[in-house]
C-alpha positions as CSV (number, residue, x, y, z in Angstrom):
1,X,5.9,-40.9,33.6
2,X,2.3,-39.6,33.1
3,X,3.4,-36.1,33.7
4,X,6.1,-36.4,31.1
5,X,3.7,-37.9,28.5
6,X,1.3,-35.0,29.2
7,X,4.1,-32.5,28.7
8,X,5.1,-34.1,25.4
9,X,1.6,-34.3,24.1
10,X,1.2,-30.6,24.8
11,X,4.2,-29.5,22.8
12,X,4.0,-28.0,19.4
13,X,5.8,-31.0,17.9
14,X,2.9,-33.2,18.9
15,X,0.1,-30.9,17.6
16,X,1.6,-29.4,14.4
17,X,-0.2,-30.3,11.1
18,X,1.1,-30.1,7.6
19,X,-0.6,-26.8,6.8
20,X,1.2,-25.0,9.6
21,X,4.5,-26.4,8.4
22,X,3.7,-25.0,4.9
23,X,3.0,-21.6,6.4
24,X,6.2,-21.7,8.4
25,X,8.1,-22.4,5.2
26,X,6.3,-19.5,3.4
27,X,7.2,-17.2,6.4
28,X,10.8,-18.2,6.0
29,X,10.7,-17.5,2.3
30,X,9.4,-14.0,2.9
31,X,12.1,-13.5,5.5
32,X,14.6,-14.5,2.9
33,X,13.2,-12.0,0.4
34,X,13.2,-9.3,3.0
35,X,16.7,-9.9,4.4
36,X,18.7,-11.2,1.3
37,X,16.8,-9.7,-1.6
38,X,15.8,-6.6,0.3
39,X,12.1,-6.6,-1.0
40,X,10.5,-3.8,1.1
41,X,12.3,-5.1,4.2
42,X,11.0,-2.5,6.6
43,X,7.6,-4.0,6.5
44,X,8.0,-7.4,4.8
45,X,10.3,-8.6,7.6
46,X,7.9,-7.9,10.5
47,X,5.0,-9.3,8.3
48,X,6.9,-12.5,7.7
49,X,7.8,-12.8,11.4
50,X,4.2,-12.2,12.4
51,X,3.3,-15.0,10.0
52,X,5.8,-17.2,11.7
53,X,4.5,-16.4,15.2
54,X,0.8,-17.0,14.3
55,X,1.5,-20.4,12.8
56,X,3.5,-21.8,15.7
57,X,1.3,-24.6,17.1
58,X,0.0,-24.0,20.6
59,X,1.5,-20.5,20.9
60,X,-1.9,-18.8,21.1
61,X,-0.6,-15.4,20.1
62,X,-3.4,-14.5,17.7
63,X,-7.1,-15.7,17.7
64,X,-8.9,-14.8,14.5
65,X,-12.2,-15.8,16.1
66,X,-12.0,-12.7,18.3
67,X,-12.5,-10.6,15.2
68,X,-15.0,-12.9,13.3
69,X,-17.8,-11.2,11.4
70,X,-15.9,-7.9,11.2
71,X,-16.5,-7.1,14.9
72,X,-14.3,-7.2,17.9
73,X,-15.4,-9.8,20.5
74,X,-14.5,-7.7,23.6
75,X,-15.8,-10.3,26.0
76,X,-13.5,-13.0,24.6
77,X,-10.5,-10.7,25.1
78,X,-10.5,-11.1,28.8
79,X,-10.4,-14.9,28.5
80,X,-8.2,-15.9,25.5
81,X,-6.5,-12.8,24.0
82,X,-2.8,-13.2,23.2
83,X,-0.2,-10.5,22.6
84,X,-0.8,-10.1,18.9
85,X,-4.6,-9.8,19.5
86,X,-4.0,-6.6,21.3
87,X,-1.6,-5.3,18.7
88,X,-4.1,-6.2,16.0
89,X,-6.6,-3.7,17.4
90,X,-4.5,-0.9,15.9
91,X,-5.2,-2.5,12.5
92,X,-8.8,-3.3,13.1
93,X,-9.6,0.2,14.4
94,X,-7.7,1.8,11.5
95,X,-5.1,3.4,13.7
96,X,-1.8,2.2,12.3
97,X,-2.4,3.1,8.6
98,X,-3.4,6.6,9.6
99,X,-0.3,7.1,11.8
100,X,1.9,5.8,8.9
101,X,0.2,8.3,6.6
102,X,1.3,11.1,9.0
103,X,4.9,9.9,8.6
104,X,4.5,9.7,4.8
105,X,3.2,13.2,4.7
106,X,6.0,14.4,6.8
107,X,8.5,13.0,4.3
108,X,6.7,14.1,1.1
109,X,7.4,17.2,-0.9
110,X,4.2,18.2,-2.9
111,X,6.2,20.9,-4.7
112,X,6.4,19.0,-8.0
113,X,2.7,18.4,-8.0
114,X,1.9,22.1,-7.2
115,X,4.3,23.2,-9.9
116,X,2.7,21.0,-12.5
117,X,-1.0,20.4,-11.7
118,X,-1.4,18.2,-14.8
119,X,0.4,15.6,-12.6
120,X,-2.8,15.2,-10.6
121,X,-4.5,13.8,-13.7
122,X,-1.8,11.3,-14.2
123,X,-2.0,10.2,-10.6
124,X,-5.8,9.8,-11.0
125,X,-5.4,7.8,-14.2
126,X,-3.2,5.4,-12.5
127,X,-6.0,4.5,-10.1
128,X,-7.9,2.9,-13.0
129,X,-6.2,-0.4,-12.1
130,X,-8.1,-0.4,-8.8
131,X,-11.5,-0.2,-10.4
132,X,-10.9,-2.5,-13.4
133,X,-9.5,-5.2,-11.1
134,X,-12.5,-4.7,-8.8
135,X,-14.8,-5.4,-11.8
136,X,-12.8,-8.5,-12.8
137,X,-12.7,-9.9,-9.3
138,X,-16.4,-9.2,-8.7
139,X,-17.7,-10.3,-12.1
140,X,-15.4,-13.1,-13.2
141,X,-13.7,-14.7,-10.3
142,X,-16.5,-15.0,-7.8
143,X,-15.4,-12.6,-5.1
144,X,-18.1,-10.5,-3.4
145,X,-18.1,-6.7,-3.5
146,X,-16.3,-6.3,-0.2
147,X,-13.5,-8.7,-1.2
148,X,-13.2,-7.3,-4.7
149,X,-12.8,-3.8,-3.4
150,X,-10.1,-4.9,-1.0
151,X,-8.3,-6.8,-3.8
152,X,-8.6,-3.9,-6.3
153,X,-6.9,-1.4,-3.9
154,X,-3.7,-3.4,-4.4
155,X,-3.5,-1.5,-7.8
156,X,-2.8,1.7,-5.9
157,X,0.6,0.3,-4.9
158,X,0.1,1.7,-1.4
159,X,0.5,-0.8,1.4
160,X,-1.1,1.2,4.3
161,X,-4.1,2.1,2.1
162,X,-4.5,-1.6,1.1
163,X,-4.4,-2.6,4.8
164,X,-6.8,0.2,5.8
165,X,-9.4,-0.8,3.2
166,X,-9.1,-4.5,3.8
167,X,-9.4,-4.2,7.5
168,X,-12.7,-2.3,7.0
169,X,-14.2,-4.4,4.3
170,X,-12.7,-7.9,4.2
171,X,-10.4,-8.6,7.2
172,X,-10.2,-12.3,6.4
173,X,-8.2,-11.4,3.3
174,X,-5.8,-9.1,5.1
175,X,-2.8,-11.5,5.1
176,X,-2.6,-12.4,1.4
177,X,-3.6,-8.8,0.3
178,X,-0.9,-7.2,2.5
179,X,1.8,-9.7,1.2
180,X,0.7,-9.1,-2.4
181,X,0.7,-5.3,-2.0
182,X,4.1,-5.0,-0.4
183,X,5.6,-7.7,-2.7
184,X,4.5,-5.8,-5.8
185,X,5.7,-2.5,-4.4
186,X,9.1,-4.1,-4.1
187,X,8.9,-5.4,-7.6
188,X,8.2,-2.0,-9.2
189,X,11.6,-1.9,-11.0
190,X,10.8,-5.3,-12.5
191,X,7.1,-4.9,-13.4
192,X,6.9,-1.4,-14.7
193,X,9.7,-1.0,-17.4
194,X,8.3,-3.6,-19.8
195,X,4.9,-2.0,-19.6
196,X,6.4,1.5,-20.1
197,X,8.4,0.4,-23.2
198,X,5.5,-1.5,-24.7
199,X,3.2,1.5,-24.6
200,X,5.7,4.2,-25.8
201,X,7.9,4.8,-28.8
202,X,11.6,5.6,-28.6
203,X,10.8,9.2,-29.6
204,X,8.3,9.6,-26.8
205,X,10.7,8.2,-24.2
206,X,13.2,10.9,-25.3
207,X,10.9,13.8,-24.7
208,X,12.6,16.5,-22.5
209,X,10.4,18.5,-20.2
210,X,10.9,22.0,-19.1
211,X,12.3,22.7,-15.7
212,X,9.6,23.0,-13.0
213,X,8.9,26.5,-11.6
214,X,9.9,27.2,-8.0
215,X,7.0,26.7,-5.5
216,X,6.6,29.3,-2.7
217,X,6.4,28.3,0.9
218,X,3.0,29.8,1.1
219,X,1.7,27.5,-1.6
220,X,3.2,24.5,0.2
221,X,1.5,25.5,3.4
222,X,-1.9,26.2,1.9
223,X,-1.9,23.1,-0.3
224,X,-2.4,20.5,2.5
225,X,-5.2,22.6,4.2
226,X,-7.1,23.0,0.9
227,X,-6.7,19.4,-0.1
228,X,-7.9,18.1,3.2
229,X,-11.0,20.3,3.2
230,X,-11.8,19.6,-0.5
231,X,-11.3,15.8,-0.4
232,X,-13.2,15.5,2.9
233,X,-16.2,17.3,1.5
234,X,-16.1,15.3,-1.7
235,X,-15.4,11.8,-0.1
236,X,-15.9,12.0,3.7
237,X,-14.7,8.4,4.0
238,X,-11.3,9.4,2.8
239,X,-10.9,12.0,5.5
240,X,-8.9,9.8,8.0
241,X,-6.2,8.9,5.4
242,X,-6.1,12.3,3.6
243,X,-6.2,14.2,6.9
244,X,-3.4,12.2,8.4
245,X,-1.3,12.6,5.2
246,X,-1.8,16.3,5.0
247,X,-1.2,16.8,8.8
248,X,2.2,15.3,8.4
249,X,2.9,17.4,5.4
250,X,1.8,20.6,7.1
251,X,4.2,19.8,10.0
252,X,7.0,19.5,7.4
253,X,6.2,22.7,5.4
254,X,5.5,25.1,8.2
255,X,8.8,24.6,9.9
256,X,7.4,25.5,13.3
257,X,7.1,22.0,14.8
258,X,10.4,20.5,13.7
259,X,10.6,18.2,16.7
260,X,7.1,16.7,15.8
261,X,8.1,16.5,12.2
262,X,11.2,14.5,13.0
263,X,9.3,12.2,15.4
264,X,6.6,11.6,12.7
265,X,9.3,10.7,10.1
266,X,11.4,8.5,12.4
267,X,10.4,7.2,15.8
268,X,6.6,7.2,15.4
269,X,6.8,5.8,11.9
270,X,9.2,3.0,12.9
271,X,7.3,1.9,16.0
272,X,4.0,1.7,14.2
273,X,5.6,-0.1,11.2
274,X,6.7,-2.9,13.6
275,X,3.3,-3.2,15.2
276,X,1.5,-3.1,11.8
277,X,3.8,-5.6,10.2
278,X,3.5,-8.2,13.0
279,X,-0.3,-7.7,13.3
280,X,-0.9,-8.1,9.5
281,X,1.4,-11.1,9.3
282,X,-0.4,-12.8,12.1
283,X,-3.7,-12.8,10.0
284,X,-2.0,-15.2,7.6
285,X,-3.0,-18.3,9.3
286,X,-3.0,-21.6,7.5
287,X,-6.8,-21.7,7.1
288,X,-6.9,-18.2,5.7
289,X,-3.8,-18.3,3.5
290,X,-3.7,-21.8,2.0
291,X,-6.7,-21.3,-0.3
292,X,-7.3,-21.0,-4.0
293,X,-8.5,-17.5,-3.4
294,X,-5.0,-16.6,-2.3
295,X,-3.6,-17.5,-5.7
296,X,-6.4,-15.5,-7.3
297,X,-5.5,-12.5,-5.1
298,X,-1.8,-12.7,-6.1
299,X,-2.7,-12.8,-9.8
300,X,-5.3,-10.0,-9.5
301,X,-2.8,-7.9,-7.6
302,X,-0.2,-7.9,-10.3
303,X,-2.9,-7.2,-12.9
304,X,-4.1,-4.3,-10.9
305,X,-0.6,-2.9,-10.6
306,X,0.1,-3.3,-14.3
307,X,-3.2,-1.7,-15.3
308,X,-2.5,1.3,-13.0
309,X,1.0,1.7,-14.5
310,X,-0.4,1.6,-18.0
311,X,-3.3,4.0,-17.2
312,X,-0.9,6.9,-16.3
313,X,1.2,6.3,-19.4
314,X,-1.8,6.2,-21.7
315,X,-3.3,9.4,-20.3
316,X,0.0,11.2,-20.8
317,X,0.1,10.1,-24.5
318,X,-3.5,11.3,-24.8
319,X,-2.8,14.7,-23.2
320,X,0.1,15.2,-25.6
321,X,-2.4,15.4,-28.5
322,X,-3.5,18.8,-27.1
323,X,-0.5,20.1,-25.1
324,X,2.1,22.4,-26.6
325,X,4.7,21.4,-24.0
326,X,4.7,17.7,-24.4
327,X,4.8,15.3,-21.4
328,X,7.2,12.4,-21.4
329,X,4.7,9.5,-21.0
330,X,7.2,7.6,-18.8
331,X,6.3,9.8,-15.9
332,X,2.7,8.6,-16.1
333,X,3.7,5.2,-14.8
334,X,4.8,6.9,-11.5
335,X,1.1,7.7,-10.9
336,X,1.0,4.6,-8.7
337,X,1.8,5.6,-5.2
338,X,5.0,3.6,-4.6
339,X,6.9,6.7,-3.5
340,X,9.6,7.4,-4.6
341,X,10.5,4.1,-6.2
342,X,8.1,4.5,-9.2
343,X,9.5,8.0,-9.9
344,X,13.0,6.6,-9.9
345,X,12.0,3.9,-12.4
346,X,10.7,6.6,-14.7
347,X,14.1,8.4,-14.4
348,X,16.0,5.2,-15.0
349,X,14.0,4.1,-18.1
350,X,14.2,7.7,-19.5
351,X,18.0,7.9,-19.1
352,X,18.5,4.7,-20.9
353,X,17.1,6.4,-24.0
354,X,18.9,9.7,-23.4
355,X,21.5,10.0,-20.6
356,X,20.9,13.8,-20.5
357,X,17.2,13.5,-19.8
358,X,16.3,14.1,-16.2
359,X,12.7,13.1,-15.3
360,X,12.9,12.4,-11.6
361,X,11.4,15.7,-10.3
362,X,8.7,15.6,-13.1
363,X,7.9,12.0,-12.1
364,X,7.5,13.0,-8.5
365,X,4.4,15.0,-9.4
366,X,2.3,12.0,-10.5
367,X,4.0,9.9,-7.8
368,X,2.8,12.0,-4.9
369,X,-0.5,12.6,-6.7
370,X,-0.9,8.8,-6.7
371,X,-0.7,8.8,-2.9
372,X,-3.6,11.3,-2.8
373,X,-5.4,9.3,-5.5
374,X,-5.2,6.0,-3.8
375,X,-6.5,7.5,-0.6
376,X,-9.5,9.0,-2.4
377,X,-10.1,5.7,-4.2
378,X,-10.0,3.9,-0.8
379,X,-12.6,6.4,0.5
380,X,-14.8,5.8,-2.5
381,X,-14.7,2.0,-2.0
382,X,-15.4,2.3,1.7
383,X,-18.3,4.7,1.1
384,X,-19.8,2.4,-1.6
385,X,-19.4,-0.9,0.2
386,X,-18.7,-0.2,3.9
387,X,-22.4,-0.4,4.8
388,X,-22.9,-3.8,3.2
């Protein structure tokens, strides 16, 4: 009888508390959004399941104390580490986001950006949401500089970049920031159109742009090499992300390592996405997630995303004051790096005004520029606050 009582007292049913139950319900909600609503399912599903695993009472799969203070407690690993603790090392050491960037680079065509370099300015303008949100979080809502930088990067609409920065600067916020970043990426078609319409006139939305010039293979091969060198000299802290992105793109454009290119796009990307999602979801423990700061992060995240979308549109309108060949301001909203969803939204909104207006390829320029811009912004934030 005593053995039976000991067994029952050691089950999760006997040790669960209300906060864990709430987190399990949140995990199920995210699973619903991923499976039924298809909100970024490739990463939201493993994130949600990682959240489920880490909040199961007594399972002992993830121990946040092993990563307390921003350092890995290697001694404790030999005694208490669970499965997800080992997987989380790929996040903590910055491995998973960089590998995903290799896959992103292998799938990205920088041709529209090379053909229209003005797109780079639109991609840069969209990063204003990152820095304005950083200022708001740091100055108004009581977050410190490291936390504010991690929250601000949500405005780049780039999940791996947000995870990379947060793992370096504020790992305790990794769960809510990752959920916010990927949720808002999935909501691009909902969030962006009202902002785009509010900031533009019907005449501006009907602007037709000239067809982009054809970009040579040589230009496409030289581009990733030059960008890697230039950005790394300018912002050395951005070198891991930019270097990974451009390595993947170089494998794509040279055509001499097709097997590696396909692996980067498919098998490697898929495996790392599973590990990254489970690991990030596991950081969303009840003590870390059920906090007023989480609500603030969710609010600031959508503000950052909205400001980034508006920044690209407004810069396009400003540039039109000086350009002979006008830019359709709708493509400026694609400067956030939700590739290619943001570019498709520009196309969709433009075609509602004029069914014969095709903006997709023009919007891809700012869109891929946003990927570069968010990586540079991440490097700037790490360089500024990484030593604090």
